[in-house]
N, C-alpha and C positions, 0 to 999 in steps of 0.2 A: 513472432512471439509478441503477445500483447504486453503492455506494461504490468498488468495484473499478474499475468503468467510469470513474468520476471520477478515480481515481488514474492509470489508464492515460492518460486525456486530459491530465492535468497533467504526466505524464511525457513526453508527446509521442507515445508509441506503446507497445503491449504489448512490443515488442522492446526499447525503451529501459528500460522498467520491469524486464523480465526480466534484462537485462544488469546493471543497477545492483544488483539483488538477488542476482545470482550464480546464477540459475536459468535453465532453458531456456524458450524461447518456448512450447513445448508445455505446460509447467507452468502458466504464466499463463493459457493458453488453457483448460486443464482447470479452473482455479479459476473462470474466467468462465463457462464453458459447462456442464461436468459438475457442478460444485459450486454453480452458480447464484450466483456472486460471493462465495462464502464462502471466505476465505483461511485458511490454517492459523494458529493462535494465535501461533506463533513468528515469523510474518512481519508481524504487525500493526504493531509498533513500527517495524521497518525501513521499511515502506511509509509510515507517518506521517512519519518523519524525512526521507524522500525527497520526499514530495508535500504534506504538510500535511493529508492526509485523516486525521481523528482516529480513534483506536482505537474510540471509541463508534460512529462511522459505519461502520467496517469490520466490527466484531463486537460489536453491542449485546448479544448473549447473554453475553459474558464481560466486557464493559465497559459495564454498564447505565447509568451516569451520564455526563453530558457530559464531565466532567473526568477520568474514570477512565483510568489509563494515562499521564496527562500529568504531567510534572515538569520541573524545570529541565534535567535531563540528557536528556530526550527531546524537546526542542524541535526543530522542523524545522531541518535544517542550513542551509537557504538556499543550498545548492550548486546550481549550474546543472546540472540533471539531464541536459541534452543535451550537456554538456561531455564530450568523449572523452578518456579517460586513456590 
């Protein structure tokens, strides 16, 4: 299971993840299929905040250490990702 697949599972669906990130379902589908689970660097921290999947899990090439990208200001929000606004 890729880290993106894990994030999708934790979000409840690719649609939920896309909606919360403000991107289209097609975008998430492309990350998963065309780019083999590699998400753009600028989406790593938002995905972490929404799902708790760490930057290291999502992009070990740019976050090589387990704690890279983590700080008090980047803690997962704990928000119910399925809550509809």
